[in-house]
DRENDO-1510 file (C-alpha; in Angstrom, 1 decimal, always signed):
<recs>
REC; n; res; u; v; w
REC; 1; MET; -7.4; -3.0; +21.5 .
REC; 2; ALA; -5.6; -3.5; +18.3 .
REC; 3; SER; -7.0; -3.2; +15.0 .
REC; 4; THR; -6.8; -3.5; +11.5 .
REC; 5; PRO; -7.6; -1.3; +8.3 .
REC; 6; GLU; -10.9; -2.6; +7.0 .
REC; 7; THR; -10.6; -1.9; +3.5 .
REC; 8; ASP; -8.3; -0.6; +0.9 .
REC; 9; ASP; -9.4; +2.6; +0.7 .
REC; 10; THR; -9.8; +3.4; +4.6 .
REC; 11; PHE; -5.8; +4.6; +4.5 .
REC; 12; GLY; -3.3; +6.5; +2.7 .
REC; 13; ASN; +0.2; +5.4; +1.8 .
REC; 14; PRO; +2.8; +5.7; +2.4 .
REC; 15; VAL; +2.3; +4.5; +6.2 .
REC; 16; ILE; +6.1; +5.4; +7.1 .
REC; 17; ALA; +7.0; +8.2; +5.1 .
REC; 18; GLY; +11.1; +9.2; +3.7 .
REC; 19; PHE; +13.8; +6.9; +3.8 .
REC; 20; HIS; +12.3; +3.7; +5.1 .
REC; 21; PRO; +13.1; +1.0; +2.9 .
REC; 22; ASP; +13.0; -2.7; +3.0 .
REC; 23; PRO; +10.5; -3.3; +5.8 .
REC; 24; SER; +10.2; -6.1; +8.2 .
REC; 25; VAL; +7.2; -6.9; +10.2 .
REC; 26; CYS; +6.3; -9.0; +13.2 .
REC; 27; ARG; +2.9; -8.8; +15.7 .
REC; 28; VAL; +3.1; -10.3; +19.1 .
REC; 29; GLY; -0.3; -10.0; +20.3 .
REC; 30; GLU; -1.8; -7.1; +19.6 .
REC; 31; ASP; +1.0; -4.8; +18.6 .
REC; 32; TYR; +2.9; -4.5; +15.6 .
REC; 33; TYR; +6.6; -4.3; +15.0 .
REC; 34; LEU; +8.5; -3.2; +11.8 .
REC; 35; ALA; +12.6; -3.1; +11.1 .
REC; 36; CYS; +14.2; -1.2; +7.8 .
REC; 37; SER; +17.1; -1.0; +6.8 .
REC; 38; SER; +19.7; +2.3; +7.9 .
REC; 39; PHE; +22.6; +1.7; +5.4 .
REC; 40; GLU; +25.6; +3.7; +6.3 .
REC; 41; TYR; +23.7; +5.9; +8.8 .
REC; 42; PHE; +23.9; +5.2; +13.1 .
REC; 43; PRO; +22.6; +4.5; +14.7 .
REC; 44; GLY; +20.9; +1.2; +12.9 .
REC; 45; VAL; +17.7; -0.3; +11.8 .
REC; 46; PRO; +14.7; +1.9; +12.8 .
REC; 47; LEU; +12.2; +0.0; +14.6 .
REC; 48; PHE; +8.3; +1.1; +15.1 .
REC; 49; HIS; +5.6; +0.0; +16.8 .
REC; 50; SER; +1.7; +0.2; +15.6 .
REC; 51; ARG; -1.5; -1.0; +16.9 .
REC; 52; ASP; -3.1; -1.0; +13.8 .
REC; 53; LEU; -0.3; -1.2; +10.6 .
REC; 54; VAL; -0.9; +2.3; +9.9 .
REC; 55; HIS; +0.1; +4.8; +12.7 .
REC; 56; TRP; +3.7; +4.0; +13.3 .
REC; 57; THR; +5.8; +5.4; +16.1 .
REC; 58; GLN; +9.8; +4.7; +16.3 .
REC; 59; ILE; +10.5; +3.2; +18.9 .
REC; 60; GLY; +14.3; +2.8; +18.8 .
REC; 61; ASN; +17.0; +2.1; +17.0 .
REC; 62; ALA; +18.4; -2.0; +17.5 .
REC; 63; LEU; +21.7; -1.1; +16.9 .
REC; 64; GLU; +22.8; +2.2; +19.1 .
REC; 65; ARG; +26.6; +1.2; +20.3 .
REC; 66; PRO; +29.7; +1.1; +18.4 .
REC; 67; SER; +30.1; -3.2; +19.8 .
REC; 68; GLN; +26.5; -3.7; +17.5 .
REC; 69; LEU; +27.3; -2.0; +14.2 .
REC; 70; ARG; +30.9; -1.1; +12.8 .
REC; 71; LEU; +31.0; +1.1; +10.0 .
REC; 72; PRO; +34.2; +2.0; +8.8 .
REC; 73; PRO; +35.0; +5.8; +7.8 .
REC; 74; ASP; +36.0; +5.0; +4.6 .
REC; 75; SER; +32.9; +2.9; +4.0 .
REC; 76; ALA; +30.9; +3.7; +0.9 .
REC; 77; ALA; +27.5; +5.6; +0.4 .
REC; 78; SER; +24.5; +2.9; +0.6 .
REC; 79; GLY; +26.9; +0.1; +1.9 .
REC; 80; GLY; +26.2; -0.6; +5.8 .
REC; 81; LEU; +23.5; -2.0; +6.9 .
REC; 82; TYR; +20.6; -4.4; +4.1 .
REC; 83; ALA; +17.4; -5.8; +4.8 .
REC; 84; PRO; +16.9; -6.6; +8.6 .
REC; 85; THR; +14.1; -9.3; +9.3 .
REC; 86; LEU; +12.5; -9.0; +12.4 .
REC; 87; ARG; +10.7; -11.9; +14.5 .
REC; 88; HIS; +9.1; -12.8; +17.6 .
REC; 89; HIS; +9.9; -16.2; +18.4 .
REC; 90; ASP; +10.0; -18.5; +22.4 .
REC; 91; GLY; +9.3; -15.2; +24.3 .
REC; 92; ARG; +12.0; -12.7; +22.5 .
REC; 93; PHE; +12.6; -10.7; +19.4 .
REC; 94; TRP; +14.8; -11.8; +16.8 .
REC; 95; LEU; +16.8; -9.4; +14.2 .
REC; 96; ILE; +19.0; -10.6; +11.7 .
REC; 97; VAL; +20.4; -8.1; +9.3 .
REC; 98; THR; +23.7; -7.8; +6.6 .
REC; 99; ASN; +26.4; -5.0; +7.5 .
REC; 100; VAL; +28.1; -5.3; +3.7 .
REC; 101; SER; +30.6; -2.8; +4.8 .
REC; 102; GLY; +32.8; -5.5; +6.4 .
REC; 103; ASP; +31.2; -8.1; +9.5 .
REC; 104; GLY; +28.7; -10.0; +7.1 .
REC; 105; ASN; +25.7; -11.2; +8.4 .
REC; 106; LEU; +24.7; -10.5; +12.3 .
REC; 107; LEU; +22.0; -11.6; +14.5 .
REC; 108; PHE; +20.5; -9.7; +17.8 .
REC; 109; THR; +18.4; -10.9; +19.9 .
REC; 110; ALA; +15.8; -9.0; +22.6 .
REC; 111; THR; +12.9; -9.4; +25.4 .
REC; 112; ASP; +11.4; -5.8; +24.1 .
REC; 113; ALA; +11.9; -4.4; +20.5 .
REC; 114; ALA; +12.1; -0.7; +22.2 .
REC; 115; GLY; +15.8; -2.3; +23.3 .
REC; 116; PRO; +18.2; -2.9; +24.5 .
REC; 117; TRP; +19.6; -5.0; +22.1 .
REC; 118; SER; +22.4; -7.9; +22.1 .
REC; 119; ASP; +25.6; -7.5; +20.6 .
REC; 120; PRO; +25.5; -9.5; +17.6 .
REC; 121; VAL; +25.9; -13.1; +17.3 .
REC; 122; ARG; +28.2; -13.8; +14.1 .
REC; 123; LEU; +27.2; -15.8; +11.4 .
REC; 124; PRO; +30.5; -16.8; +9.1 .
REC; 125; GLY; +28.7; -19.3; +7.9 .
REC; 126; VAL; +25.9; -17.7; +6.2 .
REC; 127; ARG; +26.9; -16.7; +2.2 .
REC; 128; GLY; +24.4; -13.9; +0.8 .
REC; 129; ILE; +22.2; -10.7; +2.0 .
REC; 130; ASP; +18.8; -10.3; +2.9 .
REC; 131; PRO; +18.7; -13.3; +5.4 .
REC; 132; ASP; +15.8; -14.6; +6.7 .
REC; 133; LEU; +14.9; -16.4; +9.8 .
REC; 134; ALA; +12.0; -18.9; +10.3 .
REC; 135; TRP; +11.3; -22.3; +12.6 .
REC; 136; ASP; +10.2; -25.2; +11.8 .
REC; 137; ASP; +7.4; -26.7; +14.4 .
REC; 138; ASP; +10.0; -29.3; +15.9 .
REC; 139; GLY; +12.2; -26.0; +16.6 .
REC; 140; THR; +15.1; -26.0; +13.5 .
REC; 141; CYS; +15.6; -22.8; +12.6 .
REC; 142; TRP; +16.5; -22.1; +8.8 .
REC; 143; CYS; +17.9; -19.0; +7.4 .
REC; 144; THR; +17.2; -18.4; +3.7 .
REC; 145; VAL; +19.5; -15.8; +1.9 .
REC; 146; ALA; +19.0; -13.9; -1.9 .
REC; 147; GLY; +20.0; -15.8; -4.4 .
REC; 148; VAL; +17.4; -18.5; -3.6 .
REC; 149; SER; +19.5; -20.2; -0.6 .
REC; 150; GLN; +19.1; -21.8; +2.6 .
REC; 151; VAL; +21.1; -23.5; +5.6 .
REC; 152; ARG; +19.9; -24.6; +9.0 .
REC; 153; ILE; +21.8; -22.5; +12.1 .
REC; 154; ASP; +22.2; -22.4; +15.7 .
REC; 155; PRO; +20.9; -18.8; +16.2 .
REC; 156; TYR; +22.5; -18.7; +19.8 .
REC; 157; THR; +26.0; -19.7; +18.4 .
REC; 158; GLY; +25.9; -18.9; +14.7 .
REC; 159; GLU; +27.2; -22.2; +13.6 .
REC; 160; THR; +25.4; -23.6; +11.2 .
REC; 161; LEU; +24.2; -27.0; +10.3 .
REC; 162; GLY; +24.7; -28.8; +7.2 .
REC; 163; GLU; +25.8; -27.4; +4.4 .
REC; 164; PRO; +23.6; -24.5; +2.3 .
REC; 165; ARG; +21.0; -25.8; -0.5 .
REC; 166; ARG; +19.5; -23.9; -3.5 .
REC; 167; LEU; +15.6; -23.6; -3.5 .
REC; 168; TRP; +13.5; -21.3; -5.6 .
REC; 169; SER; +14.7; -18.0; -7.8 .
REC; 170; GLY; +11.9; -16.9; -8.6 .
REC; 171; THR; +10.6; -16.3; -12.5 .
REC; 172; PRO; +13.2; -17.7; -15.0 .
REC; 173; GLY; +14.7; -14.5; -16.4 .
REC; 174; ALA; +13.8; -12.1; -13.8 .
REC; 175; LYS; +17.1; -10.5; -12.4 .
REC; 176; ALA; +18.1; -10.3; -8.5 .
REC; 177; PRO; +16.3; -12.6; -6.4 .
REC; 178; GLU; +16.5; -11.3; -3.0 .
REC; 179; ALA; +14.5; -10.6; +0.4 .
REC; 180; PRO; +13.2; -14.2; +1.0 .
REC; 181; HIS; +10.7; -14.7; +3.6 .
REC; 182; LEU; +9.5; -17.8; +4.9 .
REC; 183; TYR; +6.1; -18.8; +6.6 .
REC; 184; HIS; +4.2; -21.4; +7.6 .
REC; 185; ILE; +0.5; -20.7; +6.9 .
REC; 186; GLY; -1.7; -23.7; +6.9 .
REC; 187; ASP; -0.8; -26.6; +5.2 .
REC; 188; TYR; +2.0; -24.6; +3.2 .
REC; 189; TRP; +5.3; -23.5; +3.5 .
REC; 190; TYR; +5.6; -20.2; +1.5 .
REC; 191; LEU; +8.4; -18.7; +0.0 .
REC; 192; LEU; +8.3; -14.9; -0.5 .
REC; 193; ILE; +10.8; -13.4; -2.6 .
REC; 194; ALA; +11.5; -10.0; -4.0 .
REC; 195; GLU; +12.7; -9.7; -8.1 .
REC; 196; GLY; +13.4; -7.3; -10.9 .
REC; 197; GLY; +16.0; -5.0; -9.2 .
REC; 198; THR; +14.9; -2.5; -6.8 .
REC; 199; GLU; +14.3; +0.0; -9.6 .
REC; 200; ARG; +11.3; +0.2; -12.0 .
REC; 201; CYS; +10.8; -3.7; -12.7 .
REC; 202; HIS; +10.6; -4.2; -9.1 .
REC; 203; GLY; +8.0; -6.9; -7.8 .
REC; 204; VAL; +7.0; -9.4; -5.3 .
REC; 205; SER; +6.5; -13.3; -6.3 .
REC; 206; ILE; +5.8; -16.3; -4.4 .
REC; 207; ALA; +6.4; -20.5; -3.9 .
REC; 208; ARG; +4.9; -23.0; -1.6 .
REC; 209; GLY; +5.7; -26.2; -0.6 .
REC; 210; ARG; +4.6; -28.9; +1.8 .
REC; 211; THR; +8.2; -28.7; +3.8 .
REC; 212; PRO; +10.4; -25.6; +4.1 .
REC; 213; GLN; +13.3; -27.0; +2.2 .
REC; 214; GLY; +10.9; -27.2; -0.5 .
REC; 215; PRO; +10.4; -28.5; -3.5 .
REC; 216; PHE; +8.2; -25.1; -4.3 .
REC; 217; GLU; +6.2; -25.0; -6.9 .
REC; 218; ALA; +5.3; -21.2; -8.3 .
REC; 219; CYS; +2.1; -19.3; -8.2 .
REC; 220; PRO; +0.8; -18.6; -11.2 .
REC; 221; ALA; -0.4; -15.0; -10.9 .
REC; 222; ASN; +3.3; -14.1; -10.3 .
REC; 223; PRO; +4.2; -11.1; -9.6 .
REC; 224; ILE; +1.4; -11.1; -6.8 .
REC; 225; LEU; +2.9; -7.6; -6.6 .
REC; 226; THR; +4.3; -4.7; -9.1 .
REC; 227; HIS; +4.0; -1.6; -10.7 .
REC; 228; ARG; +6.4; -1.8; -13.5 .
REC; 229; GLY; +4.7; -0.5; -16.6 .
REC; 230; THR; +2.3; +1.3; -15.5 .
REC; 231; ASP; +1.5; +5.2; -14.6 .
REC; 232; HIS; +0.8; +4.4; -10.4 .
REC; 233; PRO; +2.3; +7.3; -8.7 .
REC; 234; ILE; +3.8; +4.8; -6.2 .
REC; 235; GLN; +6.7; +2.9; -8.2 .
REC; 236; ASN; +9.6; +0.4; -7.4 .
REC; 237; THR; +7.0; -1.8; -5.5 .
REC; 238; GLY; +8.9; -4.7; -4.0 .
REC; 239; HIS; +10.3; -6.5; -1.3 .
REC; 240; GLY; +7.2; -7.5; +0.7 .
REC; 241; ASP; +6.7; -8.9; +4.2 .
REC; 242; LEU; +3.5; -10.7; +5.4 .
REC; 243; VAL; +1.8; -10.2; +8.8 .
REC; 244; GLN; -1.7; -11.4; +9.8 .
REC; 245; GLY; -3.7; -9.1; +12.3 .
REC; 246; PRO; -5.8; -10.2; +15.6 .
REC; 247; ASP; -8.6; -10.6; +13.4 .
REC; 248; GLY; -7.6; -13.3; +11.0 .
REC; 249; SER; -7.2; -10.5; +8.0 .
REC; 250; TRP; -3.9; -10.6; +6.3 .
REC; 251; TRP; -1.3; -7.5; +4.9 .
REC; 252; MET; +2.0; -6.9; +3.3 .
REC; 253; VAL; +4.2; -3.8; +4.4 .
REC; 254; PHE; +6.8; -3.4; +1.4 .
REC; 255; LEU; +8.7; -0.7; +0.1 .
REC; 256; GLY; +8.1; +1.8; -2.9 .
REC; 257; VAL; +9.0; +5.4; -4.2 .
REC; 258; ARG; +6.8; +8.6; -5.1 .
REC; 259; PRO; +8.9; +9.9; -8.4 .
REC; 260; HIS; +7.9; +13.5; -9.5 .
REC; 261; GLY; +8.7; +15.7; -12.5 .
REC; 262; GLY; +9.1; +14.6; -16.1 .
REC; 263; SER; +10.8; +12.0; -17.7 .
REC; 264; PRO; +12.6; +9.3; -16.5 .
REC; 265; GLY; +10.9; +10.5; -13.1 .
REC; 266; TRP; +12.9; +11.2; -9.9 .
REC; 267; HIS; +12.4; +9.8; -6.5 .
REC; 268; VAL; +14.2; +12.1; -3.8 .
REC; 269; LEU; +13.2; +10.7; -0.4 .
REC; 270; GLY; +14.5; +7.4; -1.1 .
REC; 271; ARG; +12.1; +4.0; -0.9 .
REC; 272; GLU; +9.1; +4.5; +1.8 .
REC; 273; THR; +7.3; +1.7; +3.8 .
REC; 274; PHE; +4.0; +1.2; +2.1 .
REC; 275; LEU; +0.9; -0.8; +3.1 .
REC; 276; ALA; -1.6; -3.5; +1.1 .
REC; 277; PRO; -4.4; -6.0; +2.1 .
REC; 278; VAL; -4.0; -9.6; +1.7 .
REC; 279; ILE; -6.8; -12.0; +0.5 .
REC; 280; TRP; -6.6; -15.5; +0.0 .
REC; 281; VAL; -7.7; -17.3; -3.3 .
REC; 282; ASP; -6.7; -21.2; -3.7 .
REC; 283; ASP; -3.9; -20.9; -1.3 .
REC; 284; TRP; -2.5; -18.4; -2.8 .
REC; 285; PRO; -2.0; -14.8; -1.6 .
REC; 286; VAL; -3.5; -12.0; -4.0 .
REC; 287; VAL; -2.5; -8.5; -3.0 .
REC; 288; GLY; -5.3; -5.5; -3.0 .
REC; 289; ALA; -5.2; -2.1; -4.2 .
REC; 290; VAL; -2.1; +0.2; -2.9 .
REC; 291; THR; -3.8; +3.8; -2.1 .
REC; 292; PRO; -2.1; +6.6; -2.1 .
REC; 293; LEU; -1.7; +9.4; +0.2 .
REC; 294; MET; -3.6; +11.9; -2.0 .
REC; 295; SER; -6.5; +9.8; -1.2 .
REC; 296; ALA; -7.8; +11.5; +1.9 .
REC; 297; PRO; -8.1; +8.7; +4.3 .
REC; 298; PRO; -11.2; +8.6; +5.9 .
REC; 299; TRP; -9.4; +7.1; +9.0 .
REC; 300; PRO; -10.8; +7.4; +12.3 .
REC; 301; LEU; -7.2; +9.3; +13.9 .
REC; 302; GLN; -6.9; +12.6; +12.3 .
REC; 303; GLU; -3.6; +13.1; +12.9 .
REC; 304; PRO; -1.3; +13.2; +9.7 .
REC; 305; LEU; +1.1; +10.3; +9.1 .
REC; 306; VAL; +4.2; +12.7; +10.1 .
REC; 307; ALA; +3.8; +15.2; +12.3 .
REC; 308; PRO; +5.8; +18.4; +12.2 .
REC; 309; VAL; +9.1; +17.9; +13.9 .
REC; 310; ARG; +10.3; +20.9; +16.7 .
REC; 311; GLU; +13.8; +20.2; +18.7 .
REC; 312; ASP; +15.4; +22.0; +21.2 .
REC; 313; PHE; +18.1; +19.9; +22.2 .
REC; 314; GLU; +16.9; +19.7; +25.9 .
REC; 315; LEU; +17.1; +16.2; +26.7 .
REC; 316; GLY; +20.5; +14.8; +27.3 .
REC; 317; GLU; +19.8; +12.2; +24.5 .
REC; 318; LEU; +19.0; +12.8; +20.6 .
REC; 319; ALA; +15.3; +11.3; +19.8 .
REC; 320; PRO; +15.9; +7.7; +17.9 .
REC; 321; GLY; +14.8; +9.8; +14.6 .
REC; 322; TRP; +18.5; +11.9; +14.2 .
REC; 323; ILE; +20.6; +9.7; +11.8 .
REC; 324; SER; +24.4; +10.6; +11.6 .
REC; 325; PRO; +26.6; +9.2; +8.7 .
REC; 326; ARG; +28.9; +6.1; +10.3 .
REC; 327; SER; +29.6; +6.9; +13.9 .
REC; 328; ARG; +28.4; +10.2; +16.3 .
REC; 329; PRO; +31.3; +9.9; +18.9 .
REC; 330; GLU; +30.2; +11.9; +21.7 .
REC; 331; GLU; +33.0; +14.2; +21.8 .
REC; 332; HIS; +32.1; +15.6; +18.4 .
REC; 333; CYS; +28.3; +15.6; +19.4 .
REC; 334; THR; +26.5; +16.3; +22.4 .
REC; 335; THR; +24.0; +18.3; +24.3 .
REC; 336; LYS; +25.8; +19.2; +27.6 .
REC; 337; GLU; +28.7; +21.8; +26.4 .
REC; 338; ARG; +26.0; +24.1; +26.3 .
REC; 339; ALA; +22.8; +24.0; +28.2 .
REC; 340; GLY; +19.5; +23.4; +24.9 .
REC; 341; TRP; +22.4; +23.6; +22.6 .
REC; 342; LEU; +23.4; +20.8; +20.2 .
REC; 343; SER; +27.3; +21.0; +20.1 .
REC; 344; LEU; +28.9; +20.3; +17.2 .
REC; 345; ARG; +33.0; +19.7; +16.9 .
REC; 346; ALA; +33.9; +19.5; +13.3 .
REC; 347; ARG; +36.0; +16.6; +12.2 .
REC; 348; GLY; +35.9; +16.5; +8.3 .
REC; 349; HIS; +36.2; +19.2; +6.6 .
REC; 350; SER; +33.0; +20.0; +4.5 .
REC; 351; LEU; +29.9; +17.5; +3.4 .
REC; 352; ASP; +32.4; +15.7; +1.3 .
REC; 353; ASP; +34.4; +14.2; +3.6 .
REC; 354; PRO; +32.9; +10.9; +4.8 .
REC; 355; GLU; +34.3; +11.6; +8.6 .
REC; 356; VAL; +32.1; +15.1; +8.7 .
REC; 357; ILE; +29.9; +15.1; +11.8 .
REC; 358; PHE; +26.6; +15.8; +10.5 .
REC; 359; VAL; +23.1; +14.7; +12.5 .
REC; 360; GLY; +19.9; +15.0; +10.5 .
REC; 361; ARG; +16.8; +13.7; +9.6 .
REC; 362; ARG; +15.0; +11.7; +7.1 .
REC; 363; GLN; +13.3; +14.0; +4.8 .
REC; 364; GLN; +9.6; +12.5; +5.1 .
REC; 365; HIS; +7.3; +15.2; +2.7 .
REC; 366; PRO; +8.2; +16.2; -1.0 .
REC; 367; THR; +7.5; +19.9; +0.0 .
REC; 368; CYS; +8.7; +20.6; +3.5 .
REC; 369; ARG; +10.5; +23.5; +5.4 .
REC; 370; ALA; +13.7; +23.2; +7.9 .
REC; 371; ARG; +15.1; +25.6; +10.0 .
REC; 372; THR; +17.8; +25.9; +12.6 .
REC; 373; LEU; +19.0; +28.6; +15.1 .
REC; 374; VAL; +22.9; +28.6; +14.6 .
REC; 375; ASP; +25.5; +29.8; +16.4 .
REC; 376; PRO; +28.7; +30.1; +14.8 .
REC; 377; ALA; +31.0; +32.4; +16.6 .
REC; 378; GLU; +33.7; +29.3; +17.3 .
REC; 379; GLY; +33.5; +28.3; +14.3 .
REC; 380; ARG; +31.5; +27.3; +10.8 .
REC; 381; GLY; +28.5; +25.3; +9.7 .
REC; 382; GLY; +25.1; +25.1; +9.1 .
REC; 383; LEU; +22.0; +23.1; +7.9 .
REC; 384; ALA; +22.2; +20.7; +5.0 .
REC; 385; VAL; +19.9; +18.1; +2.6 .
REC; 386; ARG; +22.2; +15.5; +1.8 .
REC; 387; LEU; +21.9; +12.2; -0.2 .
REC; 388; ASP; +26.0; +11.0; +0.1 .
REC; 389; GLU; +29.2; +13.0; -0.1 .
REC; 390; GLN; +28.3; +13.7; -3.5 .
REC; 391; HIS; +25.5; +15.4; -3.9 .
REC; 392; HIS; +24.3; +17.8; -1.1 .
REC; 393; TYR; +23.0; +21.6; -0.7 .
REC; 394; GLU; +23.6; +23.5; +2.4 .
REC; 395; ILE; +24.0; +26.7; +4.1 .
REC; 396; GLU; +26.8; +27.4; +6.1 .
REC; 397; ALA; +27.3; +30.2; +8.7 .
REC; 398; ALA; +30.9; +31.8; +9.9 .
REC; 399; PRO; +31.1; +34.7; +11.7 .
REC; 400; GLY; +29.5; +37.8; +9.7 .
REC; 401; GLU; +28.6; +35.6; +6.4 .
REC; 402; VAL; +26.6; +32.4; +5.0 .
REC; 403; ARG; +27.6; +30.9; +1.5 .
REC; 404; VAL; +25.6; +28.2; -0.5 .
REC; 405; ILE; +27.3; +25.7; -1.5 .
REC; 406; ALA; +26.1; +22.9; -4.1 .
REC; 407; ARG; +28.2; +19.7; -4.7 .
REC; 408; ILE; +27.0; +17.5; -8.0 .
REC; 409; GLY; +29.1; +14.7; -8.6 .
REC; 410; PRO; +32.6; +15.9; -9.2 .
REC; 411; LEU; +31.2; +19.4; -9.0 .
REC; 412; ARG; +31.8; +21.5; -5.9 .
REC; 413; SER; +30.3; +25.1; -5.8 .
REC; 414; VAL; +29.8; +28.0; -3.9 .
REC; 415; VAL; +26.2; +29.3; -5.2 .
REC; 416; ALA; +25.8; +32.4; -2.9 .
REC; 417; THR; +27.1; +34.7; -0.3 .
REC; 418; HIS; +25.6; +37.1; +2.5 .
REC; 419; PRO; +27.0; +38.7; +5.0 .
REC; 420; VAL; +25.1; +38.4; +7.9 .
REC; 421; SER; +25.6; +40.6; +11.6 .
REC; 422; GLY; +27.3; +38.9; +14.4 .
REC; 423; GLY; +25.5; +36.2; +16.6 .
REC; 424; PRO; +23.2; +33.7; +16.0 .
REC; 425; VAL; +21.3; +33.2; +12.8 .
REC; 426; VAL; +18.2; +31.6; +11.3 .
REC; 427; LEU; +19.0; +29.0; +8.4 .
REC; 428; ARG; +16.3; +28.2; +6.3 .
REC; 429; ILE; +15.9; +25.2; +3.7 .
REC; 430; GLU; +12.7; +24.6; +2.0 .
REC; 431; THR; +11.6; +21.8; -0.9 .
REC; 432; ALA; +8.5; +22.6; -3.5 .
REC; 433; ALA; +7.8; +19.4; -5.1 .
REC; 434; THR; +6.9; +20.0; -8.9 .
REC; 435; ARG; +3.1; +20.3; -9.1 .
REC; 436; GLN; +2.9; +19.9; -12.9 .
REC; 437; VAL; +4.9; +18.9; -16.1 .
REC; 438; HIS; +5.1; +21.7; -18.6 .
REC; 439; ASP; +8.3; +20.2; -20.0 .
REC; 440; ALA; +9.4; +16.4; -20.0 .
REC; 441; ARG; +12.8; +17.6; -18.3 .
REC; 442; GLN; +11.3; +19.0; -15.5 .
REC; 443; GLY; +12.6; +17.8; -12.2 .
REC; 444; PRO; +11.1; +16.8; -9.1 .
REC; 445; ASP; +11.5; +19.3; -6.9 .
REC; 446; THR; +13.1; +22.9; -6.2 .
REC; 447; VAL; +15.4; +23.9; -3.4 .
REC; 448; HIS; +15.6; +26.8; -2.1 .
REC; 449; LEU; +18.0; +28.0; +0.9 .
REC; 450; GLY; +17.9; +31.1; +2.6 .
REC; 451; VAL; +18.3; +32.6; +5.9 .
REC; 452; GLN; +15.4; +34.5; +8.0 .
REC; 453; ASP; +15.3; +37.9; +9.3 .
REC; 454; THR; +14.1; +38.5; +12.7 .
REC; 455; ASP; +10.4; +39.2; +11.8 .
REC; 456; GLY; +10.0; +35.9; +9.8 .
REC; 457; THR; +11.1; +37.4; +6.5 .
REC; 458; PHE; +13.0; +34.3; +4.1 .
REC; 459; VAL; +15.8; +35.8; +2.7 .
REC; 460; GLU; +16.2; +33.0; -0.5 .
REC; 461; LEU; +19.5; +32.8; -1.5 .
REC; 462; ALA; +19.7; +30.2; -4.2 .
REC; 463; ARG; +17.2; +28.3; -5.7 .
REC; 464; LEU; +18.1; +24.7; -7.1 .
REC; 465; ASP; +16.9; +21.8; -9.0 .
REC; 466; GLY; +16.4; +19.1; -6.8 .
REC; 467; ARG; +17.0; +16.1; -9.2 .
REC; 468; TYR; +20.7; +16.1; -8.6 .
REC; 469; LEU; +19.4; +15.0; -5.4 .
REC; 470; SER; +17.7; +12.3; -6.5 .
REC; 471; THR; +18.8; +8.2; -6.4 .
REC; 472; GLU; +18.2; +8.5; -10.7 .
REC; 473; VAL; +21.0; +10.8; -10.6 .
REC; 474; ALA; +23.1; +9.9; -7.4 .
REC; 475; GLY; +22.3; +5.9; -7.5 .
REC; 476; GLY; +22.6; +4.1; -4.1 .
REC; 477; PHE; +19.6; +2.7; -2.1 .
REC; 478; THR; +19.0; +5.9; +0.1 .
REC; 479; GLY; +16.9; +8.9; +0.5 .
REC; 480; ARG; +17.4; +12.8; +1.6 .
REC; 481; VAL; +18.3; +13.6; +5.3 .
REC; 482; ILE; +17.7; +17.1; +6.5 .
REC; 483; GLY; +20.2; +17.9; +9.0 .
REC; 484; VAL; +22.8; +19.9; +10.8 .
REC; 485; TYR; +26.5; +19.6; +10.5 .
REC; 486; ALA; +30.0; +21.6; +11.4 .
REC; 487; SER; +32.7; +21.7; +8.8 .
REC; 488; ALA; +35.6; +24.1; +11.7 .
REC; 489; GLY; +35.7; +24.4; +14.9 .
REC; 490; THR; +32.6; +24.3; +17.3 .
REC; 491; VAL; +29.6; +25.0; +16.1 .
REC; 492; HIS; +26.2; +25.4; +18.4 .
REC; 493; PHE; +22.7; +24.8; +17.2 .
REC; 494; ASP; +19.5; +26.2; +19.5 .
REC; 495; TRP; +16.9; +24.5; +17.9 .
REC; 496; PHE; +15.8; +22.9; +14.7 .
REC; 497; ASP; +12.4; +22.4; +13.2 .
REC; 498; TYR; +11.1; +20.6; +10.1 .
REC; 499; GLU; +7.7; +21.1; +8.8 .
REC; 500; PRO; +5.5; +19.6; +5.9 .
REC; 501; GLY; +4.2; +21.5; +3.5 .
REC; 502; GLU; +1.7; +20.6; +0.8 .
REC; 503; ASP; +2.3; +18.6; -2.1 .
</recs>
C-alpha cells in the first residue's frame, strides 16, 4: 500500500543522493514516479519508482537507444538533456525534455514508466528550455517553458497551435525564471517556477490564476522555498515539482546541494533530489522544513537510502545506474567478450578525450570507497573519479605498472607511479569528507588513490584535494561519477564495488 511521510521529521534528505537534479514527479494510483536531468550522459533521463516518496528505486532510463538520444562527440560537458517533466495523462506517461546539444525539445511516451519509451516527437515550434506539460479540462495541452512563455501543442504530432505568449516571469529583478510547472488545483491554476539562478540564490516561487493562460498573481510569501543567506547544510534549493499523496497530503521534490569545507563551500556530488512537506494556507502552498540526512530518521524501513553496490558483470546488460559520456557503443563496451567480465575497448586516448570509453556510477556519498579488479594485459585503463574532461582523477593500470593521473583545468600531471606484478590488480579510490573546518580555505574532501594488496592492505599512492572536482571550481551542472575506463587497447574488469562511509 502506498504511503507518505507523516511529518517533516520522519525522514532524512536527500531522498535520491548524488547527481540527480531537476526532479519531476507524478503519481499513478499508489505509485510515484520521478525523472531527473542527465546532461551529457547516456543513457538519458533516469527514472525512479517509490511507494512512499522517501525510498526510491531506479527502474530504468527513458532514453536508452541512439534513435532517442543524439549527443555528438563534440557536445560540451553539461550539455545534453535538461530538465525533464514527467506526467501521466490519458492512460500513458509523457516525458518532455530539452536536448541543448542539437535536437531541441523532445516528447516521449510510454505505457509503463519502466519502458520501453517511444522514439521522440520533435517540437520545433517550442522555443526555450525546461518544458512543462499540462492538460486543460477540455483536453488542450499547454507547453510552458523557461522565460516564462506558453503555447498550445498537439502532443501526438509536436505541432504548435497558435503563437507563444508571455506569462508571469517571477519576482521583478530576479534572474533566470525557469523550470515552470503548471497545475490545476482546486479553484486555481498555479504556475510554479525556479528563479535566482541554480547557485546559492536559487529558490522556488509561485503564482496563481483562474485559467491556464492567466493572468497570474504572485504569492505574497515568495519565494516559497529558498535557503539563500542561511547556514542551512542544504543549499541551492530550487527547481521544485508538486505531487499529492493518496491520503490528500502535498509534497514538493526539488534540487539542492550539500557543500563541504571552508569558504565558499564546495559541492562535489552535484545537485541532488530532496523532499519537503507542503500545506495550503489561503489557497497558497507553504513548504515545510527540509530535514537533512544527519537527523537519524525514525522511518519504519531502516535500510540505507543508498545501499552498497557490487557488480560482477555476470548479466548480459549493465544495470540502469551505469552511465557513459555521450554514447556507449556495444563494440566498445560489452560483458559478452569474456564471461563474467566487463570488457572496454579504447576509443579516446585518455579521460581528456570526449570520446573516451568510460562507464561509471554517480558518487552518492561525501565519504565512500570504490574498487575494481582490472586485467590490463591487453591495454591500459583503470578507475576514475570524473567531473568532466578537464577535471578528473584516476589510477591507471598497464602491464607491470600503475600510475595516478590528475587533470585540473589546463594542467595534467602524473602524480605517482608504482610497479605491480603481472596479472590483474585491485585499484581503489576513497573519498573522505571534511569533518571540521580549521581553515577557511580547507577543501570539501580528500581523494585517496592506490592499489589493494592480496591481503586487503591499501597502498596509498596519492592524496588529492577534492575541491578541484567540484562545480564551484569546474563550473557546469553535473556531479562526480566514479567508474572504469580504457585508454589503450582492451581492458577487462572482473568486478566493481562501491561502499558508503560515515560522514
